[in-house]
Wavefront OBJ file of the C-alpha trace (Angstrom):
o trace
v -52.393 -120.386 59.321
v -51.501 -118.593 62.527
v -50.574 -114.941 62.200
v -47.082 -114.294 63.467
v -46.809 -111.290 65.779
v -45.166 -108.229 64.318
v -41.859 -106.953 65.600
v -43.722 -104.142 67.372
v -46.146 -106.589 69.011
v -43.270 -108.770 70.188
v -41.465 -105.746 71.596
v -44.602 -104.579 73.433
v -45.108 -108.085 74.850
v -41.446 -108.065 75.895
v -41.900 -104.767 77.761
v -44.977 -106.081 79.580
v -43.112 -109.290 80.428
v -40.128 -107.382 81.805
v -42.471 -105.309 83.987
v -44.009 -108.526 85.328
v -40.577 -110.059 85.938
v -39.625 -106.904 87.846
v -42.754 -106.934 90.020
v -41.506 -107.887 93.481
v -44.748 -109.264 94.924
v -45.500 -111.353 91.850
v -41.979 -112.759 91.781
v -41.962 -113.431 95.535
v -45.184 -115.421 95.192
v -43.781 -117.280 92.190
v -40.676 -118.000 94.264
v -42.798 -119.542 97.009
v -44.244 -121.949 94.463
v -40.908 -122.793 92.860
v -39.108 -123.269 96.173
v -41.881 -125.538 97.433
v -41.904 -127.562 94.202
v -38.123 -127.748 94.034
v -37.775 -129.403 97.414
v -34.047 -128.775 97.724
v -34.087 -125.930 100.238
v -35.385 -127.797 103.274
v -37.542 -126.464 106.057
v -35.245 -123.511 106.832
v -35.386 -122.211 103.268
v -39.101 -122.867 102.844
v -40.065 -121.237 106.127
v -37.849 -118.210 105.458
v -39.449 -117.763 102.034
v -42.897 -118.069 103.592
v -42.151 -115.566 106.358
v -40.128 -112.980 104.408
v -41.339 -113.346 100.795
v -44.747 -115.018 100.588
v -46.594 -113.366 103.509
v -45.284 -109.826 102.818
v -46.165 -110.237 99.129
v -49.742 -111.215 99.977
v -50.059 -108.202 102.287
v -48.762 -105.742 99.704
v -51.086 -103.708 97.448
v -49.854 -105.753 94.464
v -50.526 -108.966 96.368
v -54.072 -107.809 97.077
v -54.568 -107.221 93.343
v -53.236 -110.708 92.589
v -55.578 -112.257 95.157
v -58.539 -110.331 93.755
v -57.608 -111.367 90.230
v -57.446 -115.014 91.287
v -60.785 -114.762 93.100
v -62.576 -113.178 90.166
v -60.881 -115.523 87.716
v -62.110 -118.559 89.626
v -65.788 -117.775 89.169
v -67.922 -120.458 87.543
v -69.875 -119.250 84.516
v -69.058 -115.666 85.583
v -71.471 -115.899 88.523
v -70.640 -114.024 91.693
v -69.274 -115.892 94.705
v -68.888 -119.220 92.929
v -65.123 -119.443 92.772
v -62.617 -121.338 94.818
v -59.070 -120.079 95.362
v -56.311 -121.579 97.438
v -52.850 -120.472 98.436
v -51.540 -123.020 95.983
v -53.635 -121.570 93.134
v -52.294 -118.093 93.803
v -48.617 -119.026 93.882
v -49.030 -121.469 90.990
v -50.666 -118.748 88.870
v -47.829 -116.360 89.714
v -45.293 -118.973 88.625
v -47.249 -119.419 85.370
v -47.169 -115.657 84.771
v -43.434 -115.709 85.411
v -42.916 -118.595 82.995
v -45.054 -116.984 80.292
v -43.206 -113.710 80.795
v -39.871 -115.460 80.360
v -41.068 -116.761 76.994
v -41.684 -113.205 75.801
v -38.211 -111.853 76.600
v -34.886 -112.238 74.850
v -31.949 -114.404 75.836
v -30.080 -111.180 76.652
v -32.918 -110.135 78.987
v -32.682 -113.419 80.881
v -28.931 -113.011 81.242
v -29.461 -109.461 82.521
v -32.129 -110.653 84.982
v -29.470 -112.829 86.616
v -27.394 -109.723 87.272
v -24.901 -110.350 84.499
v -23.569 -107.463 82.457
v -22.180 -109.733 79.738
v -23.524 -109.674 76.173
v -24.855 -112.845 74.584
v -23.179 -114.178 71.463
v -24.233 -112.848 68.082
v -26.172 -116.063 67.413
v -28.577 -115.393 70.320
v -28.488 -111.601 70.307
v -31.999 -111.184 68.831
v -33.450 -114.511 70.007
v -36.530 -114.609 72.151
v -36.782 -117.424 74.669
v -39.960 -118.661 72.954
v -38.062 -118.897 69.635
v -35.582 -121.286 71.195
v -38.357 -123.363 72.758
v -40.229 -123.690 69.470
v -37.203 -124.163 67.241
v -36.804 -127.240 65.079
v -33.081 -127.082 65.829
v -32.166 -129.479 68.643
v -29.247 -127.284 69.715
v -31.625 -124.337 70.197
v -33.956 -126.501 72.265
v -31.016 -127.606 74.406
v -29.931 -123.978 74.871
v -33.521 -123.148 75.865
v -33.513 -125.904 78.505
v -30.135 -124.822 79.843
v -31.020 -121.106 79.921
v -34.327 -121.751 81.669
v -32.783 -124.200 84.116
v -29.948 -121.849 84.981
v -32.305 -118.885 85.353
v -34.743 -120.794 87.576
v -31.913 -122.065 89.761
v -30.483 -118.554 90.072
v -33.925 -117.097 90.787
v -34.857 -119.583 93.524
v -31.387 -119.546 95.096
v -31.501 -115.748 95.210
v -34.992 -115.589 96.738
v -34.111 -118.180 99.392
v -30.846 -116.378 100.180
v -32.654 -113.042 100.510
v -35.232 -114.592 102.839
v -32.576 -116.270 104.987
v -30.575 -113.024 105.207
v -33.698 -111.139 106.250
v -34.344 -113.744 108.933
v -30.742 -113.502 110.125
v -31.072 -109.719 110.383
v -34.306 -110.039 112.340
v -32.636 -112.524 114.697
v -29.755 -110.109 115.216
v -32.159 -107.246 116.017
v -34.013 -109.506 118.430
v -30.774 -110.375 120.182
v -29.863 -106.693 120.422
v -33.235 -106.039 122.047
v -32.513 -108.692 124.651
v -28.991 -107.771 125.639
v -28.455 -104.097 124.780
v -29.456 -100.968 126.614
v -32.161 -98.922 124.944
v -29.750 -96.030 124.393
v -27.310 -98.281 122.525
v -30.128 -99.516 120.286
v -31.030 -95.958 119.293
v -27.574 -95.382 117.815
l 1 2 3 4 5 6 7 8 9 10 11 12 13 14 15 16 17 18 19 20 21 22 23 24 25 26 27 28 29 30 31 32 33 34 35 36 37 38 39 40 41 42 43 44 45 46 47 48 49 50 51 52 53 54 55 56 57 58 59 60 61 62 63 64 65 66 67 68 69 70 71 72 73 74 75 76 77 78 79 80 81 82 83 84 85 86 87 88 89 90 91 92 93 94 95 96 97 98 99 100 101 102 103 104 105 106 107 108 109 110 111 112 113 114 115 116 117 118 119 120 121 122 123 124 125 126 127 128 129 130 131 132 133 134 135 136 137 138 139 140 141 142 143 144 145 146 147 148 149 150 151 152 153 154 155 156 157 158 159 160 161 162 163 164 165 166 167 168 169 170 171 172 173 174 175 176 177 178 179 180 181 182 183 184 185 186 187
């Protein structure tokens, strides 16, 4: 028989998961994986995510920690210098961390992560995402699929939009540099 986690253990796991879901570099790398896998954003969306999410995330201190963790985790039989890590491994692992973290949070947390300030119905108020996924109730499983699908769509749409807006701003600054006097740029 598997020991069920205590309420305190679940709450601690939830806090850790929320920290992970709030970690910009981790989420930007997960976004690169999800956007690439999704295939619906085209070259403009994918290249914007690469340029303004993926590459900055890898260059950040948190990104360096993630790379180091992937390198050390890839070792064979714990022997030095035996591992093999790829870009794909790194972003895939970040997406796995994101997915596992989502399982440890509540339905209300997921709603809040989308920017909503609404309160979930009483039925789902204390439900963890993992409870819905593991439920014997088909309606709960359907709610799980819909919540996860809606969250993932919101997440990837938001990351692509942020990357495209950053690119648009950079293009605007570049244009200003071409056609404006230096004094006007300083203002």
